[in-house]
N, C-alpha and C positions, 0 to 999 in steps of 0.2 A: 448448552447446558443452562446458561443463564435464563433462557426463556422459561424454563421449568422451575425456577427457584421462587418460592413464595416471597412476595415483598420486593423483588428486584424491579428496578425501574429503568426504562430505556427512553432516551429522547427519540423523537421521530427520525432525526438525522442519523443517530447511532444505529437504530434498528434497520433503517434503510441500507446503511453501509454493510451490515452483517448479512442481510438478505441478498444483496448484490454479490458478495463474496461467496455465499453458499450456492448461488446460481452459477457462477463461474466454475466452481468446483464440480457441481452436478453435471454441467455440460461438457466436462473433460477439458476445459480450456485453462486449467490452473498453471501448467508449465509456461505457456505463452504469457499469461497474465503476470505471473510472478517475475519473469524476465523483464517485462515492460516496467513493472513496479520498481525493480532494482535499478534499472537504467534511469528512471525518473528521479528516484531518491538520490542516486549518485550525482546527477546534474544539479538537483536542488541543494544538496548538502556540500558538495565539493566544487564542481565546476563553476557554479554561480559566484563563488568567492574569489575567483581569479580573473585577471584581465583576459578578455577574449576566450574565456572558458578553458585556457591552457593551464594545466597544473604543472608547476616547475619540477624538474627532476631533482632527486635527492643528491646532495653533495657527496 
């Protein structure tokens, strides 16, 4: 929708990211991509914060 809004501005990097996501969706690869994305985010946000990537169990 933002591509059609008068005056909206995109950086080249931002527009490229959106176009890549649209291509993934159009190719029917969204479920696999999103699972990969969630796994990468979990590692970046959680596992990278703990020694050896092991999250301690709750007490």
